[in-house]
C-alpha positions in Angstrom: 21.6 32.0 -75.0 22.4 29.6 -72.1 19.6 28.5 -69.9 20.2 29.7 -66.4 18.1 26.9 -64.4 19.7 27.7 -61.0 17.6 26.6 -58.2 16.3 29.1 -55.6 15.9 27.0 -52.6 18.4 27.5 -50.5 20.5 24.7 -49.5 19.7 23.1 -45.9 22.8 24.7 -44.3 21.8 28.4 -45.5 18.8 28.7 -43.3 20.7 28.9 -39.8 20.1 32.1 -37.8 22.8 34.8 -37.9 23.4 34.2 -34.3 24.2 30.6 -34.9 27.2 31.3 -37.2 30.6 30.7 -35.9 32.6 33.6 -35.4 35.7 34.4 -38.0 39.1 33.7 -36.7 41.5 36.6 -37.7 42.8 34.5 -40.4 39.9 34.5 -42.0 40.0 38.0 -43.1 42.1 38.5 -46.4 41.6 41.7 -48.4 42.1 42.0 -52.3 45.0 43.8 -53.3 44.6 45.8 -56.3 48.2 45.4 -57.8 49.5 46.0 -61.1 49.7 42.3 -62.0 46.1 42.0 -61.1 45.0 44.9 -63.6 47.3 43.5 -66.1 46.1 40.0 -66.0 42.6 41.1 -66.0 43.2 43.1 -69.0 44.6 40.0 -70.7 41.8 37.9 -69.8 38.8 40.4 -71.0 41.1 41.1 -74.5 40.8 37.3 -75.1 37.2 36.9 -73.6 38.4 34.3 -71.1 37.6 33.2 -67.3 39.4 32.0 -64.5 38.3 30.3 -61.9 39.9 33.1 -59.3 37.5 35.4 -60.6 34.4 33.2 -60.9 34.8 31.3 -57.8 35.4 34.5 -55.6 38.8 32.7 -54.6 40.6 34.7 -51.5 44.0 34.1 -53.2 43.5 36.1 -56.3 45.8 38.9 -55.6 48.7 36.6 -54.9 48.2 34.5 -57.5 48.0 37.4 -60.0 50.9 38.9 -58.5 53.0 35.7 -59.0 51.5 35.4 -62.8 49.5 32.3 -61.8 45.6 31.7 -62.9 43.4 28.7 -63.2 41.5 29.1 -66.3 37.6 27.9 -66.4 36.7 26.7 -69.8 33.3 25.0 -71.0 31.3 28.0 -70.5 29.4 30.1 -67.8 27.0 27.7 -66.1 27.4 24.3 -64.5 25.2 21.3 -64.9 25.6 20.2 -61.1 24.6 22.3 -57.9 26.8 21.9 -55.4 26.3 23.7 -52.2 29.9 25.4 -52.0 30.1 26.9 -55.4 29.4 30.5 -56.9 28.9 29.2 -60.3 25.2 29.3 -61.3 23.8 26.0 -62.4 22.2 25.6 -66.1 22.5 24.4 -69.5 25.7 25.6 -71.4 26.2 26.7 -75.0 28.1 24.4 -77.3 31.8 24.4 -76.5 33.6 27.2 -78.2 35.9 26.2 -80.8 38.0 29.1 -80.7 38.7 28.8 -76.7 41.8 26.7 -76.7 43.6 29.1 -79.2 42.7 32.4 -77.3 43.6 30.5 -74.0 46.9 29.5 -75.3 47.5 32.9 -76.6 46.6 34.6 -73.2 48.9 31.7 -71.2 51.7 32.9 -73.4 51.2 36.4 -73.1 50.6 36.3 -69.5 54.0 34.3 -69.4 53.1 31.1 -67.5 55.4 28.3 -66.9 53.0 26.0 -65.2 49.1 26.5 -66.4 46.0 24.7 -64.5 42.8 24.4 -66.6 39.3 23.5 -65.0 35.7 23.5 -65.9 32.3 23.6 -65.2 30.6 20.1 -65.3 29.0 19.6 -68.7 26.8 16.2 -68.1 24.7 17.6 -71.3 27.8 17.1 -73.7 28.1 13.4 -75.1 31.9 13.3 -74.0 31.1 15.7 -70.9 33.8 18.0 -72.2 36.6 15.5 -72.1 37.4 16.6 -76.0 37.6 20.2 -75.4 40.1 19.4 -72.6 42.2 17.7 -74.9 42.1 20.6 -77.5 43.0 23.1 -74.9 45.9 21.1 -73.5 47.1 20.6 -77.1 47.0 24.5 -78.0 48.7 25.3 -74.9 51.4 22.6 -75.4 51.5 23.8 -79.3 52.2 27.4 -78.6 54.3 27.2 -75.1 56.2 23.6 -75.3 57.8 24.5 -71.9 54.8 25.3 -70.2 53.5 22.3 -68.1 49.9 21.5 -67.6 47.7 20.6 -64.9 44.0 19.9 -65.2 41.3 19.9 -62.8 38.4 18.2 -64.0 34.7 17.1 -63.2 34.4 13.2 -62.7 33.1 12.5 -66.1 30.9 9.8 -64.3 34.1 7.8 -64.4 33.5 6.8 -68.2 36.5 5.1 -69.7 35.9 6.8 -73.0 36.2 9.9 -71.5 39.2 9.3 -69.0 41.2 7.6 -72.0 40.7 10.9 -73.9 42.3 12.8 -70.7 44.9 10.3 -70.5 46.0 11.1 -73.9 46.8 14.5 -73.5 50.2 15.9 -72.6 49.6 16.8 -69.0 51.9 17.1 -65.7 49.2 16.8 -63.1 45.8 15.0 -63.2 43.3 16.8 -60.3 40.1 15.9 -59.3 38.6 17.0 -55.8 36.6 15.2 -53.4 35.3 18.5 -51.9 34.0 17.0 -48.6 33.1 13.7 -46.5 30.9 11.0 -47.8 28.0 11.7 -45.0 27.7 15.4 -46.5 27.5 14.8 -50.2 23.6 14.5 -50.1 23.6 18.2 -49.0 26.8 19.5 -50.3 27.7 17.8 -53.6 23.9 16.0 -54.5 25.2 14.9 -58.1 28.6 13.5 -56.8 29.5 10.4 -55.5 32.8 9.6 -53.4 33.2 6.1 -54.7 32.8 7.4 -58.3 35.4 10.2 -57.7 37.9 7.8 -56.1 37.5 5.6 -58.9 38.4 8.4 -61.5 41.8 9.0 -59.6 42.7 5.3 -59.6 41.7 5.1 -63.0 43.6 7.8 -64.2 46.9 6.9 -62.2 46.6 3.3 -63.9 46.2 4.9 -67.3 49.0 7.3 -66.8 51.3 6.1 -63.9 53.7 9.0 -65.1 51.2 11.9 -64.3 50.8 13.1 -60.9 47.3 12.6 -59.2 45.9 15.3 -56.9 42.8 15.9 -54.8 41.4 17.7 -51.9 38.7 18.6 -49.8 37.4 21.5 -47.6 37.2 21.8 -43.8 34.3 23.7 -42.2 30.9 22.1 -43.3 30.4 19.8 -40.4 32.6 16.9 -41.1 34.5 15.2 -38.0 38.1 14.4 -38.0 37.7 10.7 -37.7 35.6 11.2 -41.1 38.3 13.0 -42.6 40.9 10.6 -41.7 38.8 8.0 -43.4 38.8 10.2 -46.3 42.2 10.7 -46.6 43.0 6.9 -46.3 40.5 6.1 -49.2 42.2 8.6 -51.1 45.7 7.4 -50.6 44.5 3.9 -51.6 43.6 5.5 -54.7 47.2 6.4 -55.2 46.9 10.0 -54.9 50.0 11.8 -55.0 49.2 15.2 -53.7 46.7 16.3 -51.1 45.3 19.4 -50.6 43.2 20.5 -47.4 41.6 24.1 -47.1 39.1 25.9 -45.3 35.8 26.3 -46.8 34.8 29.9 -47.0 30.9 30.9 -48.2 31.2 32.7 -51.2 27.9 34.4 -51.4 24.7 34.3 -49.2 22.9 31.1 -51.4 25.8 28.8 -50.9 26.1 26.6 -47.9 26.8 28.4 -44.5 30.2 27.6 -42.7 29.5 25.3 -40.2 32.8 26.0 -38.2 36.4 27.5 -38.9 39.4 25.1 -38.0 42.3 26.1 -35.7 45.8 26.0 -37.2 46.5 23.0 -34.9 43.7 20.8 -37.2 45.4 21.7 -40.1 48.8 20.7 -38.7 47.2 17.6 -37.3 46.0 16.5 -40.8 49.4 17.6 -42.5 51.1 15.0 -40.3 48.4 12.5 -40.7 48.4 12.8 -44.6 52.4 12.4 -44.4 52.2 9.3 -42.2 49.7 7.8 -44.3 52.3 8.2 -47.4 51.1 10.8 -49.4 54.3 12.4 -51.1 52.8 15.9 -50.7 50.3 17.4 -48.3 49.0 21.1 -48.5 47.1 21.9 -45.5 46.1 25.4 -44.4 43.2 27.7 -44.4 43.9 29.3 -47.4 45.2 26.3 -49.4 42.9 25.7 -52.6 43.3 22.9 -55.3 45.2 25.2 -57.6 46.9 27.8 -55.4 50.5 27.7 -55.4 50.2 24.8 -58.0 53.6 25.6 -59.8 55.4 25.3 -56.1 53.5 22.3 -55.6 54.6 20.7 -58.8 58.1 21.6 -58.3 58.1 20.4 -54.3 56.9 17.0 -55.9 59.8 16.9 -58.4 62.1 17.5 -55.5 60.8 14.8 -53.4 60.9 12.5 -56.5 64.6 13.3 -57.0 65.5 12.8 -53.3 63.9 9.4 -53.5 66.0 8.2 -56.3 69.1 9.8 -54.4 
């Protein structure tokens, strides 16, 4: 049994009085729709003993994604070795990687009928290769059973290890995604085991290893960042040659997570969208409900269309 070592201490931003919490704007209320597709995909996931970040991270877009037959699978166990303040997944040591998980995931993806699949994982700093080899096995299984299906992976930082990134670079993927999550000044509180420079190094190294693969990264608004900090972060991401930029609103998944500092208005998302395009990002997705893997298939098609236009 895996050991749950979740720290019961509340994150600093969870201790504010209720009266200090920002009022939710009308767009911040999104209801789950129990569609036939949602029930069917849940059935398929259960039958193959699989998990999705859609469910584990309590994503507000789950109804829409499942209705469009999109899902982001999460591999390598139920516990994460890191303790990010925004995430609902418990911290702890995980079991050894399940050698049958790649086969089951590939079967489920084929049964659901996915044309583009996103695979992410918990951080596994406890493993010798931090899970890179398991990512490779999953991608290989998907491509073997569904050769027409394109694969996007959303990975931890692997401590920017060259051996781990080389393993990932050898896989048959269309998009490599690694999120920065927030601005540097908030890392100690929000992403304590992460480092901005290390994450940027991961993205830059992967682009150098696989220039044919689109790189993708994103962050959340609403944790206390200033506009100037956000713009500085975006400039750094573009210098690291990130192709797809995603910007969304942080929404607290459960009471033990960091509180929302503020809800950004739609004009802020529009301003950052325009700024990102001016910086040269080929594709910017900016809006309250944008998530790293939400609408991933559409984002991939949009990037391909931009590439065709550039050639013409």
